[in-house]
LOZABA-405237 format. One record per residue (C-alpha): x, z, y; residue in three letters. Coordinates in steps of 0.5 Angstrom, whole numbers, m for minus. Layout:
N
<node <X Z Y> 'ALA'>;
...
This chain:
156
<node <m83 m53 8> 'MET'>;
<node <m77 m56 12> 'PHE'>;
<node <m72 m51 15> 'PRO'>;
<node <m75 m53 22> 'SER'>;
<node <m82 m51 20> 'GLN'>;
<node <m80 m45 17> 'LEU'>;
<node <m77 m43 23> 'ASP'>;
<node <m83 m45 27> 'GLU'>;
<node <m87 m40 22> 'ALA'>;
<node <m82 m35 23> 'MET'>;
<node <m83 m35 31> 'LYS'>;
<node <m90 m35 31> 'ALA'>;
<node <m90 m29 27> 'LYS'>;
<node <m85 m26 31> 'ALA'>;
<node <m90 m27 37> 'ASP'>;
<node <m96 m24 34> 'THR'>;
<node <m98 m17 38> 'PRO'>;
<node <m97 m11 34> 'PHE'>;
<node <m104 m8 32> 'VAL'>;
<node <m104 m1 29> 'PRO'>;
<node <m108 1 23> 'LEU'>;
<node <m111 7 21> 'ASN'>;
<node <m109 10 15> 'ILE'>;
<node <m111 15 10> 'ALA'>;
<node <m105 18 5> 'VAL'>;
<node <m107 21 m2> 'LEU'>;
<node <m102 25 m6> 'THR'>;
<node <m104 25 m13> 'VAL'>;
<node <m100 31 m17> 'SER'>;
<node <m101 37 m22> 'ASP'>;
<node <m94 40 m19> 'THR'>;
<node <m93 38 m12> 'ARG'>;
<node <m96 42 m6> 'THR'>;
<node <m96 40 1> 'ARG'>;
<node <m89 43 2> 'GLU'>;
<node <m86 40 m4> 'THR'>;
<node <m90 33 m3> 'ASP'>;
<node <m84 29 m1> 'THR'>;
<node <m87 22 m2> 'SER'>;
<node <m93 24 1> 'GLY'>;
<node <m89 26 7> 'GLN'>;
<node <m85 20 7> 'MET'>;
<node <m91 16 8> 'PHE'>;
<node <m94 20 14> 'VAL'>;
<node <m87 19 17> 'ASP'>;
<node <m86 12 16> 'ARG'>;
<node <m93 10 18> 'LEU'>;
<node <m93 14 24> 'THR'>;
<node <m86 12 26> 'ASP'>;
<node <m88 5 26> 'ALA'>;
<node <m94 6 31> 'GLY'>;
<node <m100 7 26> 'HIS'>;
<node <m105 13 26> 'GLY'>;
<node <m106 18 21> 'LEU'>;
<node <m113 19 19> 'ILE'>;
<node <m113 24 14> 'GLU'>;
<node <m108 27 9> 'ARG'>;
<node <m110 30 2> 'VAL'>;
<node <m107 32 m4> 'LEU'>;
<node <m111 32 m11> 'LEU'>;
<node <m109 34 m18> 'LYS'>;
<node <m109 29 m23> 'ASP'>;
<node <m117 28 m24> 'ASP'>;
<node <m120 21 m25> 'LEU'>;
<node <m126 23 m22> 'TYR'>;
<node <m124 27 m16> 'LYS'>;
<node <m119 21 m14> 'ILE'>;
<node <m124 16 m15> 'ARG'>;
<node <m129 21 m10> 'ALA'>;
<node <m124 21 m5> 'GLN'>;
<node <m122 14 m5> 'VAL'>;
<node <m129 12 m5> 'ALA'>;
<node <m130 17 1> 'THR'>;
<node <m125 13 5> 'TRP'>;
<node <m127 6 3> 'ILE'>;
<node <m134 8 6> 'ALA'>;
<node <m131 10 13> 'ASP'>;
<node <m131 5 18> 'ASP'>;
<node <m125 9 21> 'GLN'>;
<node <m120 8 15> 'VAL'>;
<node <m117 1 15> 'GLN'>;
<node <m111 3 9> 'VAL'>;
<node <m111 8 4> 'VAL'>;
<node <m104 9 1> 'LEU'>;
<node <m104 13 m5> 'ILE'>;
<node <m97 16 m9> 'THR'>;
<node <m97 19 m16> 'GLY'>;
<node <m101 19 m22> 'GLY'>;
<node <m99 12 m24> 'THR'>;
<node <m95 13 m30> 'GLY'>;
<node <m96 13 m37> 'PHE'>;
<node <m98 21 m39> 'THR'>;
<node <m105 23 m41> 'GLY'>;
<node <m106 26 m34> 'ARG'>;
<node <m104 20 m30> 'ASP'>;
<node <m111 16 m28> 'SER'>;
<node <m110 13 m21> 'THR'>;
<node <m110 6 m23> 'PRO'>;
<node <m117 7 m27> 'GLU'>;
<node <m120 12 m22> 'ALA'>;
<node <m119 6 m16> 'VAL'>;
<node <m119 m1 m20> 'ALA'>;
<node <m127 0 m21> 'CYS'>;
<node <m127 1 m13> 'LEU'>;
<node <m124 m5 m11> 'LEU'>;
<node <m128 m12 m9> 'ASP'>;
<node <m121 m16 m10> 'LYS'>;
<node <m115 m14 m13> 'GLN'>;
<node <m108 m16 m10> 'VAL'>;
<node <m105 m18 m17> 'ASP'>;
<node <m98 m20 m13> 'GLY'>;
<node <m97 m13 m10> 'PHE'>;
<node <m96 m10 m17> 'GLY'>;
<node <m92 m16 m19> 'GLU'>;
<node <m87 m16 m13> 'LEU'>;
<node <m86 m8 m13> 'PHE'>;
<node <m84 m8 m20> 'ARG'>;
<node <m79 m14 m19> 'GLN'>;
<node <m76 m11 m13> 'ILE'>;
<node <m75 m4 m16> 'SER'>;
<node <m71 m7 m22> 'VAL'>;
<node <m64 m6 m18> 'PRO'>;
<node <m66 1 m17> 'ASP'>;
<node <m69 3 m24> 'ILE'>;
<node <m68 m3 m28> 'GLY'>;
<node <m72 m4 m34> 'THR'>;
<node <m76 2 m33> 'SER'>;
<node <m80 m2 m28> 'THR'>;
<node <m84 m4 m33> 'ILE'>;
<node <m87 3 m33> 'GLN'>;
<node <m90 2 m26> 'SER'>;
<node <m97 1 m26> 'ARG'>;
<node <m97 0 m18> 'ALA'>;
<node <m103 m4 m16> 'LEU'>;
<node <m107 m6 m9> 'ALA'>;
<node <m113 m9 m7> 'GLY'>;
<node <m119 m10 m2> 'LEU'>;
<node <m125 m6 m2> 'SER'>;
<node <m130 m6 3> 'ASN'>;
<node <m125 m9 8> 'GLY'>;
<node <m120 m3 7> 'THR'>;
<node <m113 m4 3> 'LEU'>;
<node <m112 1 m2> 'VAL'>;
<node <m105 1 m5> 'CYS'>;
<node <m103 5 m11> 'CYS'>;
<node <m95 7 m12> 'LEU'>;
<node <m91 12 m16> 'PRO'>;
<node <m90 19 m14> 'GLY'>;
<node <m83 18 m13> 'SER'>;
<node <m80 18 m6> 'THR'>;
<node <m76 12 m8> 'ASN'>;
<node <m82 8 m10> 'ALA'>;
<node <m85 10 m3> 'VAL'>;
<node <m78 7 0> 'ARG'>;
<node <m79 1 m4> 'THR'>;
<node <m86 m1 m2> 'ALA'>;
């Protein structure tokens, strides 16, 4: 793409009207409460500040089947366009968000996890290889899974 074409493409993007999305937020944690869930709250604050709608916010323990059931409920709900999940993506035995969600996805967006790890390097260095961030589409709903830190939510 030539610079003039890039300029034209960027202008076309800037002329696109804003379309608010209906978003559900899930925090997966064995230790957080609604009061101490800073990453989930950051998701809510950022999406509502940007003009999107919050359909529901849920906090669940690290339980593969409860996570899967909640995400499946949202995927089946025509009101929910995006599901944002924070937590449960680590390496401990209890971390099961990717396993809970992956089987629900019609298509994975492989580049999401790759890009997330790449842009996390300046902040956390090679520890980024421990990130199992993922995203995909299911029943027309975008589902994004991120680590449970506020820094991860900020990066995304």
